[in-house]
N, C-alpha and C positions, 0 to 999 in steps of 0.2 A: 479148747486148749487144755483145760483142767482134766477133761476125760482122757486126753492123749497122755498127759503126765502120769495120771493114775494108772493107766494101762501099761505104760512103759515101766513104772515102778513095780507093778504086779508081776510082769514078765520077768523082771530082774530078780525079784524075790524067789519066784518059782524055779528059776534056773540057777540061782546062786545063793542058796541058803547060808553058806558059810560067810559070804560077803555081807549079808544082812547082819549076821552075828557080830562081825567086826565093827560095823557102823554103830550098832547098839552099844558096844563096849566103849567106843570113843566118846559117845554122847554121855554115857553114865559117868565116865572118868572126868569129863569137863564139868558136868553139873556138880560132882563132888568137890572139885577144886573151887568152884564159885561159891558153894555153900560154906566151905571151910574158911574162905577169906571174907565172906559176907558181901560178895560182889556178884553182880549178874552180867556186867559189861564194862570192860576197862577201856573202851574206845573213847579217848578224851574228847573227841569232836562231838560226841553225842551227849555230853554232860556240861552243866554250867561251871564257871570257875569257882563257885562257892562249894562245889562238891569235891570230896577227896578223889573221886574217880577221875576227875579231869587232870589231877596232878600226879596220878600214879606213875605214868610213864615219863613225867617231866623232872621228877626229883632224881638227882644224881649224887654219886659219891665223888667229891673232888679229890684231886691229887694232894697228898699231905706234904708238909714241908720237909719231912724226913725221907720222902720218897715212897712210892707205892700209892695205895688208895686210903683215903680217910675212912675210919670205921662208921662215921655218921653221914647221913644223907644231907644234902643242901639244895637250895633253890635260889635262882636269881630272878628278881621281880623288877619290872619297869612300870612306872606310873608317873604321869604329869612331868614328862621330859627328864625323869630321873631313874637311875638304875642302881640296885644294890643287892648283894648276896646275903642270904640268911642261912645259918646253920639250923638244922631241924632236930638236932640232939637225939637222934635215934638211928639205929642200924636196921630197924624194921621198916620196910618200904611202905606198908599200909599206915603205920603210925606217922611216918614222915609225911606222907601225902595228906593225911588228915590235918597235920599242923600247917602245912603249906596252904591248905584251903582256909584255915583260920586267919593266917597272916594276910592273905589276899583280901579276904572279906573286910577285915579291919582297915586295910590300906585303902580300899575303894570307898569305904563309908566315912572314915575319919581322917584320912590323909597321912602324910609321912611322919609328922611329929609325934602323934599319939601312938602310931604303930611302932616307931623306933623306941619310944619310951617303954613300951610293954615287952617287945621282943628283942630289942638291942639297946638296953638302957645306957650302956657306956657310950654308944655312938650318938644317942639322942642329945646328950649334954654338950657334945662338941660340934654337931652338924650345923646348928644354927648359931655359929659364932658371930655372924653379922646380921643385923636387921635387914629385911628385904626393902631397902630404900633405893631411890634413884641414885644417890651417891655411891652406895655399896655396889650396885650393878655396874656403874661406870668404872669404879676402881677395879672390880674383878675382871671385867671385860678388857680393860687396858692392860692388866697384868697377864692375862691368859692368851690374848690375841697376838698373832704375828704380823698384823697389818702395820702399815707405816704410821708413825706418830701423827702425821698430818691427817690421815684417814680417821684414826681414832678420835682426834680432836673434832673433826666434822661430825662424827657419830654422836659424841657427847654433847656438842652444841645443839644438835637436832633434838636429842632427848630432853635437854633442859628447856628448850624453847617450847616444846609441846607441853611439858609439865607446867611451866609458868603460865601458858595460856589456859590450860584446863583448871588449874588451881587459883587463877587470878593473881599471880605473883609478878606480873610484868612491872618493870620499873625503869624509869628513864636513866638510872645510874647503873644499869646492869653491864654496860660496856665501859664504864668509867673505872679504871683500875685504882684511882686515888680516892674516889668518893662513893663507895658503896657496892662495887661489883662483888667483893668478897662476901659481904653481908647478904646480898641477893642470892649468890650462888649457894651459900650455906642453907638458906631457906628452901631453895629448890631441891638440893641434894638430900635434905631431911624428909622429903615427901615419901610416904610409904607407897610401894608399887601397887598395892591392892586398891589404892584410891584412883589409880589411872585405869578405870574400867573402859572397855571398848565403847560403851554407851556415852560416857563422858567425853572421850576423845572424839567420837563422831559429832557430838553436839558442838564441841569447840571448832572442829573442822568446818562444819556447816556455817557457823557464825563468822568464821574467818573469810569464807568464800562470799557470804552475803554482804560483808562490809565493802567489797570491791564494787564500785558504782559505775565504772566505765569499762568498755571492752578490753582496753589495754591492761587495766588493773585486774580484771577478772582472769585474763590469760596469765598474768604474772602470779596471781593467787593460786591458780591451779597447779602451775609448775612448782610453786613454793611448797604447798602442802604435800604434793607427791614426793618431793625431795626430802622433806622432813620425816615423813613416815618411812621412806626407804632407808634413810641413814640411821634413824633410831632403831629400826628393826635389825640393822647390821650388828648392833651390840650383842645380839643373841644369835649369831650365825650357827649353822649346824655343827661346825667344828668345835666350838667352845661351849655351846649351850649345856651339854651334859656335865661339864666340869664346873660351870657356874652354878648349876643346880645342886652340886654337892656342897657348895659353900654358903649359898643363901637360898632360902625357901621361896621360890617364885610363886606368884599367885596362880590359881587355877586358870584364869583367863588373862592373857597378856594384852597390853594396850592396843596392839595392832591387829589382833585377830578379828576377822570379819570386816575390816575397813577396806573398802575397794578404792582403787586409784581413780583420780579424776581424768577425764579426757583432756589431753593437752593440745594446745594449738600447734601449728606447724612451727618448728624451731629452726628451720633451714635459714641460713644466713642470707640476707639480701644486702648486697653491696651498695653503700651510699657515699663512698669516698673514692678518691683517685690516688693510688699509691705513688704514681710519678710526681704528682703535685706535692704530696706530703714530703717525699724524699728531697725534692728540689728546695722546698722551704726549709727543711731541716739542715741541709748543707749550708744554706745562707745564714740561718739564725742560730744554729746550735753547734755546728762542727767546730768553730773556733772559740766561741764564748762559753759553751757548756759541753765539753767533749764527753763527759760521762753520760749525760742525757742522750747525746747523739749515738754513743755506742749502744745504749740500751735500745734505741730505736732500730739500729741495724740488726740486733739480735732478735728482736720480737717481730719486726716486719719482714726484713730480708731473709732471715734464717728461720722464722716461724717458731721460735722457742716459747715455751710457757714462761710465765713470770719467774717462778721458782728456779727453772732451769737456767735462765739468763742471769739471775741473781747469784747463783753459785757456780757459774761456768769458769773453769780454770784454763790458764794458758796452755797447760800440758795436753788439753783436749783438742787443741788446734794443730793440725798438721799442714804447715804451709807448703810443703813439697807436693803432697797429694791433693791439696786444696780441699780438705774436708774438715768438718768439726765432728768429733766423736762424742755422741751423747751416751753416757754410761753411768753406772753407780760410782760414786767417789766417796772419800771420807767425809765430805760436806753435804752430799745430796744423794738420797735414795730415790730412784726413779718410781714413777707412778705404777708401772707394771713392766714385765719383761719386754713386752713389745714396744715400750717407750724408748728403748735404746736404738741406736743406728747411727749411720754417717750422713751428714748433710753436706752436699757439695757447695763450693763457693766460686763465684765469678772472680775473674782476675782483678777487677776493681776492688772488690771486697777484701781479697787477699792483700792487696797493696795497702789498703787503709789499716787493716789489723796489724800488718807488719810495722807500720809507723807507730801505732799505739803500743805495740809490744816493746819497741825500743826504749820507751820511757816508762815502762811498767815498774811499779815499786813493790808489787806483791804477787802472789800466785793467781789471784782472781783477775778476770778481764775487767770487771767493773771495780774501780777503786772504791774503798770504803769511805764514805763522806766523813768530814772532820767531826761533824755533830751526829755521829751515828747513834742509832737507837741502842740503849743498853741491852745487855744480854737478856734474853727472854727467860723469865722464871717459869716454874711449873704451873703456876696458877694463872698465867697470862696467855693470851692467844698467840698463835704462831705469827711471827713477823718476818720481814725481809731484812737481810743484812744491809742492803742499800735502799732502805725505805724512802729516804729523802730524794734519791734519784728517781725512784718510781713515781713519787708524787709530783715531781717537777715535770716529768714527761707527760703524765696524765693531764695536768693542767694545760700544758702546751697543746696537746692533741685536741682537747675540748675547744680551745680557742680556734683551732683549724677546722672545726666542724665535725670532728669524729664523735659519734654518738656517746652520750655521757655514761651509759651503762657499760662498765668494764671496757674502757677504750683500748687497753693494752691487749686484751684477748681479741678485740676486734681486728687488730693488726694481724694476728695469727690466722684468723678466718679469712682475711683479705688475701694473704699470700696463698692460702689454700684454694681460693676461688680463681686466682690468676693461673695457678698451675693446672687446675682442673680444666679451665678453658683452653689452655695452650697444649697441654700434654695428656689430658685425660684424668679420670677420677682415680685410677689405680696409682698413678705416680703422685697425685696429690695426697692420697692416703699414706703412702710410704714417706713422703716428705714431712707430713704432720705426725708420722709415727703412731698411727691409730692401730689398735689391736684387731679391728674389724673394718672392712671397707664400708660396711653399712653405716657406721658412725660418720664417716666422711660424707656419705651421700645424704644422710638424714639431717645432720646438724650443721655441717661446715661449708661444703663446697657449693657455691653458686656460680653458674656460668656467667662470665662477664659479658659475653656476646649473646643476645637473644637468638633463639632458633628461628630461622626463616624457612618458609615453605619452598622457596626456590622456583615458584611458578610465575614469576613476574613477566617472563617472556610471553605468556599467554595474553597479557594485557598491553603488550607493546603497541599493537595496532590502534588501540583506543586511548593511548596515553595522551595524545594531543587533545582529544575531546574532553578528557577528564580535567586537564590543566586549564582549558579555556572555559570550563563550566558547561560545555555543550553535550556532555556525555548523556546519552539517552537510555543506557542500560543494554545488557547483552542481547535482549530479545529483538532489538531494532538494529543491531550492528550487522555488518556484512558477514562477519565470522559466524553469526548464528544461522546463516542460511547455507553454510557449507555442509557437506555430507558428514554423517556421524563417523565414518571410518577415517576421514581426513582429520577430524578433531581429535580422535584418539591418537593418531600418529603424532600430531603436534604436542600433545601432553607428554608422550613418551620421550620425544626429542628434548623438550624443555627440562624434564627431570634428569635426563642424561647430561645435559649441559650444566645443570646445577650441581 
């Protein structure tokens, strides 16, 4: 191959002497330019970031505020989930590239604070206005995120619970608003983020899992740690993480990095209650004596509403003529997601009941506010329900009727999902429950109320008598076993068709 190239080059030179001269001139001019600039190759991909050659094609002159182009070059650098622009104070591209290399080298070795102190001293004094603590992170995320207040509260609770576990700050008073929750929260919020290293979080997680001694507890622990890690990580979502990094200096390693999720057990709902029995008992025991509790049962079981949706449902959302309840954002309730909205159909009996309650309504809400309603929730207290006393009364009544103790009101929602899935299919159940994805309905909620049957019982009809009398000797000794193979296959096909 080398001989061929040399031969072709020689032939070209012999037949095109002027072409060779032009090639030589271009090479000499290029070498002269490189010698003049002190460079041999400006291809940034072939140089490390510590070299000015890497930055030569990356420095740019930004647009000036007066219009046109700035006289000085600048560069925008990103490091540790943070991005910032630096002015290179030079109109010479080679000088600017050299300074960009200096800034990057210091940033990579010493971090943002020292780099800003040297190259942007005015910014360095204001960038770290808040210490990088758990409380500062929660405050910044709450202010910068567009998520629902309920969601942000869940994220903050998860972060505080992980922090308390890692730092050994667990307290029996952490949920007691009158006797210590503020003091406990202040200690947790003051924890520097740099102390929540992935290694310490992993050690806490493993200790939490090992403390579960029974299969049920281990399953519950796996679900809990996954939920805590997922919710705490949401404080630094991709949308707001760059903005948070501009206000507080985040540690190089975040608490969730490298922490893998635990394998969770099957979370599919298994029905252990009978909706008809519960409704019959409620009509007898609650409809007259505790009408508000009965209304809450109708909204959560028959209509499949979430607790918060039932708690804030307005009469204006009920269309008696169309026989639907419209679930949408109101002044009192922001939906979990866009897909959480929709219309829920009502049976004639439910319409008649709600009409009767509407006649005696004293306010805009379907559930009347209890006389001893909980006081308005302040910012430092957890989210509560407007009709908390009604919720607690129904929860206690459901547990007496055998409904599982863990989240009995949500069990009612799962139960109606299972009923609709068995009767009308998984798709209609998903729309009734207003899930964003049908896979959620299939994986977590809908359990078929009627077990699947093979439908081949007709094949055993001839031996049923023997089985019932205890004289069954097995298929090998039955008369059907002696029939031809073709006849047996025809019988199977017929029985499947009948099923």
